[in-house]
Backbone as CSV, one residue per row, in Angstrom:
resi,resn,N_x,N_y,N_z,CA_x,CA_y,CA_z,C_x,C_y,C_z
1,MET,32.130,4.727,-8.099,31.358,3.799,-8.931,32.292,2.746,-9.510
2,LYS,31.970,1.500,-9.319,32.795,0.413,-9.835,32.361,0.048,-11.254
3,PRO,33.267,-0.583,-12.029,32.858,-1.009,-13.374,31.626,-1.896,-13.311
4,LEU,30.688,-1.631,-14.209,29.460,-2.417,-14.226,29.741,-3.852,-14.632
5,ARG,30.435,-4.032,-15.731,30.804,-5.353,-16.214,32.148,-5.245,-16.917
6,ALA,32.851,-6.358,-17.045,34.159,-6.363,-17.698,34.236,-7.511,-18.686
7,LEU,35.029,-7.303,-19.718,35.227,-8.288,-20.768,36.679,-8.222,-21.203
8,GLU,37.261,-9.384,-21.509,38.626,-9.426,-22.023,38.612,-10.079,-23.396
9,LEU,39.315,-9.444,-24.348,39.422,-9.971,-25.702,40.887,-10.118,-26.073
10,ASP,41.247,-11.271,-26.594,42.610,-11.546,-27.026,42.638,-11.562,-28.551
11,GLY,43.219,-10.524,-29.134,43.262,-10.407,-30.583,44.159,-11.412,-31.269
12,SER,44.983,-12.117,-30.500,45.833,-13.143,-31.109,45.044,-14.406,-31.430
13,GLU,43.852,-14.530,-30.842,43.004,-15.686,-31.112,42.108,-15.392,-32.308
14,PRO,41.876,-16.373,-33.163,41.010,-16.147,-34.331,39.600,-15.756,-33.903
15,LEU,38.963,-14.959,-34.722,37.562,-14.641,-34.487,36.747,-15.924,-34.431
16,SER,35.873,-16.012,-33.435,35.101,-17.234,-33.242,33.715,-16.893,-32.722
17,ALA,32.842,-17.895,-32.745,31.515,-17.725,-32.169,31.603,-17.442,-30.675
18,THR,32.658,-17.940,-30.032,32.843,-17.689,-28.602,33.056,-16.209,-28.331
19,ALA,33.860,-15.547,-29.177,34.091,-14.109,-29.016,32.801,-13.326,-29.238
20,VAL,32.031,-13.721,-30.236,30.751,-13.057,-30.491,29.843,-13.185,-29.278
21,LYS,29.777,-14.388,-28.717,28.912,-14.631,-27.560,29.385,-13.840,-26.342
22,ALA,30.702,-13.722,-26.169,31.230,-12.989,-25.017,30.797,-11.523,-25.061
23,VAL,30.883,-10.915,-26.240,30.455,-9.522,-26.378,28.946,-9.413,-26.193
24,ALA,28.197,-10.337,-26.793,26.740,-10.313,-26.663,26.310,-10.490,-25.211
25,ASP,26.996,-11.357,-24.475,26.655,-11.579,-23.063,26.896,-10.314,-22.245
26,LEU,28.003,-9.620,-22.519,28.271,-8.361,-21.822,27.150,-7.362,-22.106
27,CYS,26.771,-7.254,-23.377,25.705,-6.321,-23.744,24.395,-6.693,-23.058
28,ASP,24.095,-7.990,-22.994,22.874,-8.440,-22.314,22.874,-7.996,-20.858
29,ARG,24.002,-8.189,-20.174,24.064,-7.855,-18.747,23.903,-6.357,-18.524
30,VAL,24.513,-5.555,-19.398,24.379,-4.103,-19.260,22.945,-3.671,-19.537
31,GLU,22.373,-4.173,-20.617,21.019,-3.763,-20.997,19.979,-4.255,-20.003
32,ASP,20.208,-5.420,-19.405,19.249,-5.954,-18.430,19.162,-5.088,-17.186
33,THR,20.234,-4.372,-16.863,20.226,-3.484,-15.698,19.879,-2.056,-16.089
34,GLY,19.581,-1.837,-17.352,19.315,-0.477,-17.803,20.573,0.354,-17.876
35,GLY,21.749,-0.303,-17.778,23.011,0.414,-17.833,23.393,1.081,-16.535
36,CYS,22.603,0.883,-15.477,22.839,1.636,-14.245,24.016,1.091,-13.455
37,GLY,24.752,2.016,-12.825,25.836,1.648,-11.925,25.313,1.544,-10.504
38,SER,26.175,1.866,-9.534,25.793,1.757,-8.135,26.132,3.056,-7.424
39,GLY,25.627,3.192,-6.187,25.937,4.374,-5.397,24.756,5.321,-5.325
40,PRO,24.903,6.434,-4.567,23.798,7.369,-4.384,23.406,8.086,-5.668
41,ARG,24.373,8.279,-6.575,24.085,8.853,-7.895,24.567,7.846,-8.927
42,PRO,23.744,6.837,-9.232,24.240,5.669,-9.959,24.787,5.945,-11.339
43,GLY,24.183,6.854,-12.095,24.692,7.128,-13.428,24.555,5.931,-14.348
44,PRO,25.178,6.003,-15.536,24.989,4.963,-16.529,25.809,3.702,-16.303
45,GLY,26.731,3.718,-15.371,27.564,2.553,-15.154,28.693,2.456,-16.163
46,ILE,29.582,1.503,-15.938,30.780,1.351,-16.751,30.876,-0.081,-17.263
47,ALA,31.158,-0.224,-18.542,31.510,-1.519,-19.119,32.968,-1.439,-19.529
48,ALA,33.820,-2.202,-18.877,35.257,-2.170,-19.153,35.618,-3.316,-20.090
49,VAL,36.242,-2.980,-21.210,36.666,-3.976,-22.188,38.190,-3.923,-22.277
50,ARG,38.838,-4.990,-21.843,40.302,-5.052,-21.852,40.750,-5.835,-23.075
51,VAL,41.637,-5.228,-23.862,42.037,-5.853,-25.123,43.558,-5.919,-25.224
52,THR,44.024,-6.979,-25.829,45.450,-7.144,-26.114,45.586,-8.265,-27.145
53,GLY,46.735,-8.317,-27.786,47.013,-9.405,-28.710,46.679,-9.064,-30.149
54,ALA,47.490,-9.601,-31.066,47.270,-9.417,-32.492,47.575,-10.724,-33.209
55,PRO,46.913,-10.984,-34.329,47.169,-12.233,-35.057,48.638,-12.350,-35.454
56,ALA,49.203,-13.552,-35.276,50.607,-13.767,-35.636,50.780,-13.951,-37.136
57,GLY,49.755,-14.424,-37.813,49.819,-14.633,-39.255,48.492,-14.299,-39.882
58,ASP,48.076,-15.091,-40.838,46.788,-14.877,-41.477,45.683,-15.309,-40.522
59,GLY,44.961,-14.339,-39.981,43.935,-14.636,-38.996,42.579,-14.921,-39.595
60,THR,42.524,-15.116,-40.900,41.225,-15.323,-41.552,40.917,-16.788,-41.839
61,ASP,41.820,-17.697,-41.484,41.569,-19.114,-41.719,40.300,-19.554,-40.994
62,GLY,39.407,-20.204,-41.715,38.188,-20.714,-41.109,37.066,-19.712,-40.987
63,LEU,37.312,-18.458,-41.363,36.268,-17.447,-41.260,35.315,-17.529,-42.444
64,ASP,34.084,-17.095,-42.212,33.149,-16.892,-43.316,32.404,-15.592,-43.045
65,VAL,31.757,-15.070,-44.062,31.154,-13.746,-43.935,30.008,-13.742,-42.931
66,MET,29.361,-14.887,-42.696,28.282,-14.935,-41.712,28.817,-14.679,-40.305
67,LEU,29.952,-15.308,-39.965,30.552,-15.094,-38.653,31.044,-13.656,-38.521
68,VAL,31.662,-13.142,-39.562,32.147,-11.759,-39.525,30.984,-10.791,-39.335
69,THR,29.866,-11.054,-39.983,28.684,-10.203,-39.841,28.170,-10.219,-38.410
70,LYS,28.099,-11.404,-37.810,27.647,-11.503,-36.423,28.587,-10.747,-35.491
71,TRP,29.883,-10.835,-35.758,30.863,-10.130,-34.937,30.698,-8.615,-35.052
72,GLU,30.580,-8.128,-36.282,30.454,-6.681,-36.480,29.177,-6.157,-35.825
73,ARG,28.119,-6.934,-35.872,26.874,-6.514,-35.216,27.042,-6.484,-33.700
74,ALA,27.784,-7.447,-33.155,28.025,-7.474,-31.710,28.835,-6.264,-31.273
75,VAL,29.860,-5.910,-32.046,30.683,-4.743,-31.694,29.866,-3.458,-31.813
76,ARG,29.021,-3.389,-32.832,28.146,-2.218,-32.968,27.222,-2.097,-31.776
77,ARG,26.714,-3.212,-31.302,25.859,-3.192,-30.122,26.641,-2.712,-28.901
78,LEU,27.870,-3.178,-28.760,28.741,-2.724,-27.679,28.931,-1.213,-27.740
79,GLU,29.084,-0.712,-28.939,29.333,0.716,-29.154,28.134,1.581,-28.783
80,ARG,26.945,0.988,-28.730,25.727,1.769,-28.514,25.070,1.483,-27.168
81,LEU,25.783,0.892,-26.246,25.212,0.551,-24.943,24.794,1.800,-24.158
82,PRO,23.778,1.673,-23.288,23.413,2.763,-22.388,24.337,2.780,-21.167
83,ALA,25.619,2.791,-21.439,26.649,2.790,-20.401,27.902,3.396,-21.001
84,VAL,28.845,3.758,-20.160,30.133,4.257,-20.635,31.044,3.052,-20.850
85,THR,31.440,2.820,-22.080,32.324,1.712,-22.394,33.762,2.209,-22.405
86,VAL,34.575,1.670,-21.517,35.991,2.046,-21.436,36.815,0.902,-22.010
87,ALA,37.533,1.174,-23.092,38.392,0.176,-23.718,39.816,0.382,-23.226
88,VAL,40.390,-0.661,-22.651,41.730,-0.591,-22.073,42.646,-1.516,-22.862
89,ALA,43.689,-0.958,-23.470,44.568,-1.731,-24.347,45.977,-1.806,-23.788
90,ARG,46.646,-2.913,-24.104,48.074,-3.043,-23.797,48.723,-3.912,-24.867
91,GLY,49.991,-3.637,-25.148,50.718,-4.406,-26.141,50.144,-4.217,-27.534
92,ASP,50.510,-5.114,-28.431,49.968,-5.081,-29.784,48.499,-5.472,-29.759
93,CYS,47.670,-4.718,-30.464,46.236,-4.982,-30.523,45.803,-5.053,-31.979
94,GLY,45.399,-6.229,-32.408,44.874,-6.438,-33.754,43.697,-7.384,-33.672
95,GLY,43.136,-7.748,-34.802,42.015,-8.684,-34.791,40.860,-8.175,-33.957
96,THR,40.293,-9.031,-33.117,39.155,-8.633,-32.290,39.514,-7.523,-31.316
97,ALA,40.769,-7.486,-30.862,41.202,-6.429,-29.939,41.146,-5.067,-30.619
98,LEU,41.599,-5.001,-31.860,41.559,-3.745,-32.601,40.123,-3.351,-32.917
99,ASP,39.275,-4.312,-33.227,37.876,-3.997,-33.517,37.193,-3.348,-32.322
100,ALA,37.461,-3.858,-31.121,36.750,-3.385,-29.937,37.304,-2.079,-29.399
101,PHE,38.608,-1.837,-29.559,39.204,-0.656,-28.907,38.579,0.659,-29.363
102,PRO,38.491,0.962,-30.661,37.911,2.250,-31.045,36.403,2.318,-30.874
103,ALA,35.767,1.201,-30.526,34.332,1.209,-30.255,34.037,1.685,-28.844
104,GLY,35.062,1.859,-28.015,34.861,2.303,-26.643,34.575,3.790,-26.553
105,GLU,33.841,4.168,-25.516,33.568,5.576,-25.238,34.860,6.305,-24.875
106,VAL,35.650,5.630,-24.057,36.933,6.158,-23.604,37.989,5.110,-23.924
107,GLY,39.048,5.523,-24.603,40.123,4.610,-24.963,41.354,4.859,-24.106
108,VAL,41.793,3.838,-23.400,42.943,3.944,-22.502,44.013,2.974,-22.975
109,GLY,45.216,3.457,-23.171,46.300,2.599,-23.618,47.474,2.620,-22.662
110,ALA,48.213,1.520,-22.629,49.491,1.489,-21.916,50.561,2.067,-22.845
111,GLY,51.724,2.329,-22.287,52.787,2.911,-23.086,53.268,2.026,-24.211
112,ASP,53.065,0.706,-24.077,53.530,-0.221,-25.113,52.440,-0.591,-26.110
113,THR,51.307,0.088,-26.053,50.198,-0.242,-26.947,50.541,0.104,-28.398
114,ARG,50.204,-0.807,-29.285,50.282,-0.547,-30.726,49.013,-1.091,-31.369
115,LEU,48.377,-0.290,-32.183,47.185,-0.716,-32.900,47.607,-1.191,-34.282
116,VAL,47.279,-2.442,-34.589,47.799,-3.079,-35.803,46.645,-3.626,-36.641
117,VAL,46.463,-3.066,-37.835,45.470,-3.606,-38.763,46.065,-4.871,-39.387
118,PRO,45.446,-6.034,-39.182,46.018,-7.279,-39.716,46.119,-7.247,-41.243
119,ARG,47.129,-7.932,-41.763,47.287,-8.037,-43.213,47.846,-9.409,-43.565
120,ASP,47.548,-9.815,-44.793,48.158,-11.025,-45.319,49.114,-10.618,-46.429
121,ALA,49.432,-11.523,-47.315,50.415,-11.224,-48.357,49.895,-10.235,-49.390
122,THR,48.581,-10.048,-49.449,48.020,-9.222,-50.519,47.368,-7.931,-50.053
123,ALA,46.857,-7.891,-48.827,46.126,-6.696,-48.400,45.849,-6.745,-46.900
124,THR,45.448,-5.600,-46.367,45.016,-5.527,-44.976,43.566,-6.002,-44.857
125,TRP,43.165,-6.315,-43.626,41.804,-6.782,-43.380,40.851,-5.576,-43.457
126,PRO,39.766,-5.672,-44.238,38.884,-4.521,-44.466,37.719,-4.429,-43.496
127,GLY,37.908,-4.841,-42.257,36.811,-4.812,-41.291,36.471,-3.405,-40.840
128,MET,35.469,-3.300,-39.959,34.957,-1.996,-39.533,35.901,-1.249,-38.607
129,ALA,36.972,-1.888,-38.142,37.973,-1.141,-37.384,38.547,-0.018,-38.234
130,ALA,38.729,-0.276,-39.532,39.232,0.758,-40.440,38.285,1.947,-40.474
131,TYR,36.993,1.673,-40.503,35.988,2.737,-40.492,36.083,3.556,-39.213
132,ARG,36.176,2.868,-38.078,36.200,3.587,-36.803,37.487,4.412,-36.642
133,LEU,38.604,3.866,-37.079,39.853,4.622,-37.006,39.766,5.888,-37.850
134,ALA,39.223,5.756,-39.064,39.075,6.924,-39.934,38.075,7.916,-39.360
135,HIS,37.019,7.409,-38.741,36.004,8.275,-38.153,36.594,9.091,-37.001
136,LEU,37.452,8.473,-36.206,38.032,9.156,-35.052,39.152,10.123,-35.438
137,ALA,40.011,9.689,-36.355,41.232,10.455,-36.622,41.247,11.153,-37.971
138,GLY,40.377,10.749,-38.885,40.418,11.272,-40.244,41.143,10.300,-41.156
139,ALA,40.627,10.151,-42.369,41.164,9.146,-43.284,42.633,9.374,-43.599
140,ALA,43.029,10.622,-43.810,44.410,10.904,-44.200,45.400,10.497,-43.110
141,ARG,44.993,10.622,-41.863,45.912,10.367,-40.759,46.105,8.882,-40.474
142,VAL,45.194,8.064,-40.928,45.324,6.626,-40.653,45.478,5.806,-41.934
143,ARG,45.677,6.451,-43.065,45.693,5.686,-44.312,46.840,4.690,-44.384
144,LYS,48.017,5.020,-43.799,49.125,4.070,-43.842,48.822,2.839,-42.989
145,ALA,48.116,3.049,-41.896,47.730,1.920,-41.051,46.686,1.064,-41.751
146,VAL,45.671,1.713,-42.338,44.565,0.987,-42.954,44.983,0.333,-44.265
147,LEU,45.794,1.020,-45.066,46.163,0.488,-46.377,47.340,-0.474,-46.328
148,PHE,48.302,-0.208,-45.427,49.549,-0.967,-45.439,49.819,-1.736,-44.144
149,GLY,48.985,-1.532,-43.125,49.183,-2.243,-41.869,50.278,-1.672,-40.991
150,ARG,50.662,-0.410,-41.216,51.684,0.189,-40.360,51.108,0.386,-38.965
151,PRO,51.773,-0.124,-37.918,51.234,0.012,-36.563,51.087,1.467,-36.131
152,ILE,50.042,1.743,-35.387,49.848,3.044,-34.756,50.364,2.933,-33.330
153,GLU,51.475,3.615,-33.052,52.073,3.548,-31.719,51.202,4.299,-30.707
154,ALA,51.436,4.028,-29.428,50.603,4.593,-28.368,50.553,6.114,-28.414
155,ALA,51.720,6.761,-28.528,51.754,8.223,-28.530,51.017,8.791,-29.738
156,GLU,51.128,8.112,-30.876,50.421,8.562,-32.075,48.914,8.392,-31.901
157,ALA,48.498,7.274,-31.318,47.075,7.050,-31.074,46.504,8.147,-30.183
158,LEU,47.269,8.566,-29.194,46.831,9.650,-28.310,46.724,10.957,-29.083
159,ALA,47.734,11.262,-29.885,47.734,12.510,-30.651,46.599,12.557,-31.661
160,LEU,46.227,11.398,-32.206,45.172,11.333,-33.210,43.770,11.298,-32.595
161,GLY,43.675,11.154,-31.280,42.375,11.070,-30.641,41.769,9.688,-30.663
162,ILE,42.543,8.695,-31.099,42.058,7.304,-31.062,42.090,6.794,-29.626
163,ALA,43.128,7.164,-28.893,43.209,6.903,-27.451,43.005,8.225,-26.719
164,ASP,42.350,8.158,-25.579,42.108,9.358,-24.781,43.143,9.552,-23.686
165,GLU,43.821,8.467,-23.316,44.761,8.539,-22.197,45.753,7.393,-22.289
166,LEU,47.000,7.680,-21.941,48.019,6.641,-21.791,48.384,6.557,-20.315
167,THR,48.356,5.366,-19.769,48.607,5.221,-18.351,49.054,3.804,-18.029
168,ASP,49.795,3.666,-16.940,50.135,2.349,-16.416,49.180,1.926,-15.308
169,ASP,48.156,2.741,-15.072,47.165,2.447,-14.038,45.770,2.498,-14.654
170,PRO,45.411,1.464,-15.423,44.108,1.497,-16.094,42.931,1.548,-15.137
171,ALA,43.080,0.991,-13.937,41.974,1.029,-12.975,41.619,2.464,-12.618
172,ALA,42.647,3.313,-12.473,42.386,4.717,-12.178,41.690,5.402,-13.340
173,ALA,42.055,5.021,-14.561,41.416,5.607,-15.733,39.949,5.217,-15.811
174,VAL,39.634,3.977,-15.479,38.245,3.525,-15.466,37.459,4.294,-14.408
175,SER,38.067,4.488,-13.242,37.409,5.255,-12.183,37.176,6.694,-12.618
176,GLY,38.140,7.253,-13.354,37.983,8.614,-13.850,36.830,8.726,-14.824
177,ALA,36.664,7.718,-15.686,35.541,7.708,-16.614,34.220,7.622,-15.857
178,ALA,34.204,6.822,-14.790,32.997,6.704,-13.976,32.644,8.043,-13.343
179,ALA,33.659,8.780,-12.910,33.409,10.084,-12.301,32.821,11.061,-13.316
180,LEU,33.294,10.998,-14.550,32.759,11.877,-15.591,31.270,11.647,-15.811
181,ALA,30.860,10.392,-15.702,29.471,10.035,-15.995,28.582,10.025,-14.762
182,ASP,29.107,10.410,-13.620,28.364,10.327,-12.368,27.024,11.051,-12.477
183,GLY,25.953,10.328,-12.218,24.628,10.916,-12.190,23.943,11.046,-13.534
184,LEU,24.629,10.766,-14.620,24.018,10.890,-15.940,23.092,9.714,-16.236
185,SER,22.179,9.917,-17.150,21.253,8.865,-17.577,21.890,8.048,-18.689
186,GLY,21.856,6.722,-18.548,22.409,5.868,-19.583,21.665,6.002,-20.898
187,LYS,20.330,6.095,-20.840,19.544,6.248,-22.064,19.869,7.560,-22.760
188,GLU,19.980,8.623,-21.969,20.284,9.926,-22.561,21.708,9.968,-23.102
189,LEU,22.621,9.300,-22.417,23.996,9.219,-22.912,24.029,8.559,-24.285
190,ALA,23.259,7.488,-24.460,23.222,6.789,-25.744,22.682,7.698,-26.848
191,ILE,21.691,8.531,-26.514,21.145,9.460,-27.502,22.184,10.509,-27.882
192,ARG,22.883,11.067,-26.892,23.912,12.078,-27.197,25.025,11.475,-28.042
193,ARG,25.370,10.225,-27.752,26.412,9.536,-28.525,25.999,9.422,-29.989
194,GLN,24.733,9.039,-30.214,24.262,8.883,-31.586,24.242,10.221,-32.313
195,LEU,23.837,11.280,-31.626,23.877,12.612,-32.238,25.307,12.979,-32.627
196,LEU,26.248,12.627,-31.784,27.660,12.904,-32.060,28.136,12.100,-33.265
197,PHE,27.782,10.818,-33.325,28.156,9.991,-34.471,27.612,10.581,-35.775
198,ASP,26.342,10.978,-35.734,25.680,11.446,-36.949,26.205,12.794,-37.425
199,ALA,26.771,13.574,-36.506,27.198,14.934,-36.860,28.239,14.953,-37.971
200,ALA,29.051,13.909,-38.051,30.120,13.888,-39.044,29.613,13.649,-40.455
201,THR,28.416,13.095,-40.584,27.943,12.696,-41.915,26.572,13.263,-42.265
202,THR,25.973,14.052,-41.376,24.616,14.539,-41.567,24.618,16.059,-41.719
203,THR,23.830,16.559,-42.655,23.718,18.004,-42.813,22.990,18.604,-41.617
204,PHE,23.154,19.898,-41.437,22.467,20.594,-40.349,20.962,20.379,-40.445
205,GLU,20.431,20.539,-41.650,18.981,20.424,-41.823,18.481,19.031,-41.464
206,ASP,19.230,18.000,-41.856,18.812,16.631,-41.550,19.004,16.299,-40.071
207,ALA,19.996,16.921,-39.448,20.258,16.644,-38.034,19.304,17.381,-37.112
208,LEU,18.725,18.462,-37.577,17.927,19.328,-36.705,16.790,18.573,-36.028
209,GLY,16.072,17.739,-36.774,14.944,17.022,-36.189,15.346,16.136,-35.022
210,ALA,16.445,15.397,-35.187,16.902,14.503,-34.118,17.335,15.297,-32.887
211,HIS,17.995,16.435,-33.107,18.416,17.258,-31.968,17.209,17.874,-31.257
212,LEU,16.222,18.337,-32.033,15.032,18.898,-31.405,14.271,17.841,-30.617
213,ALA,14.214,16.614,-31.145,13.557,15.531,-30.414,14.283,15.260,-29.096
214,ALA,15.614,15.299,-29.129,16.385,15.091,-27.899,16.154,16.239,-26.920
215,CYS,16.042,17.464,-27.438,15.754,18.616,-26.572,14.375,18.453,-25.924
216,ASP,13.405,17.979,-26.707,12.062,17.763,-26.181,12.084,16.731,-25.055
217,ARG,12.838,15.639,-25.272,12.980,14.620,-24.221,13.565,15.238,-22.957
218,ALA,14.614,16.057,-23.128,15.278,16.658,-21.966,14.327,17.582,-21.214
219,LEU,13.537,18.356,-21.941,12.606,19.266,-21.288,11.518,18.504,-20.547
220,ARG,11.041,17.406,-21.132,10.015,16.604,-20.459,10.576,15.908,-19.225
221,ARG,11.838,15.470,-19.316,12.464,14.852,-18.142,12.581,15.864,-17.012
222,GLN,12.978,17.074,-17.354,13.109,18.107,-16.328,11.759,18.447,-15.698
223,GLY,10.717,18.366,-16.519,9.391,18.699,-16.008,8.812,17.634,-15.096
224,THR,9.132,16.355,-15.380,8.551,15.259,-14.597,9.522,14.659,-13.606
225,GLY,10.824,14.855,-13.840,11.833,14.234,-12.984,11.979,12.758,-13.218
226,GLN,11.412,12.251,-14.344,11.459,10.830,-14.635,12.001,10.608,-16.037
227,GLU,12.450,9.362,-16.274,12.899,8.982,-17.601,11.756,9.073,-18.585
228,VAL,12.033,9.533,-19.793,11.032,9.598,-20.844,11.237,8.400,-21.749
229,THR,10.208,7.583,-21.909,10.357,6.352,-22.677,10.123,6.570,-24.167
230,ALA,9.244,7.475,-24.521,8.961,7.735,-25.926,9.947,8.738,-26.481
231,PRO,10.332,8.642,-27.780,11.232,9.594,-28.376,10.601,10.972,-28.481
């Protein structure tokens, strides 16, 4: 199975409407196909997001909260696609590159990858990358990165579970992710992902209804052999 769609983000470039549109366009293309890949067992397909680059200085010049809001919504949409999103990083990754990397289903880094929370003279940038890093690794393990901008080196990112694999052959890693998802439903994958996200912050009692609804969907799919459109 080949990557469904690919996107490249350069974190050294300031956040712009162009970056927002690039992510939105990728999401449109994936959603328009239902997230499906190709082959005899198409599965959910792959969206490959390649990221590199970090701001050289204060990357907030010219920004306003409206643009930042649009960007965060675009990344959230990327994170919830009915496809396997593989984020491939190399070199220093900050700014938009850092925002997108932990939003991937599978995180692949090169040996020289460093995740860098941008900072100015007074503080680090408080974007949602900080939330995702803490969600993946735990607040205590990333507090120096989030509070002080200390880079997370590649080996540390792997140990913390922020990256899933370090390799000099990202194409092979993308193919491996495609193999993992072979034959799976993109819609069902998105539901399982959401259940996984919610597990960290939801009580058993509150989570039970959503899990039972997903079980009901699975049983109906098995009974009909078709996708279930209603929850």
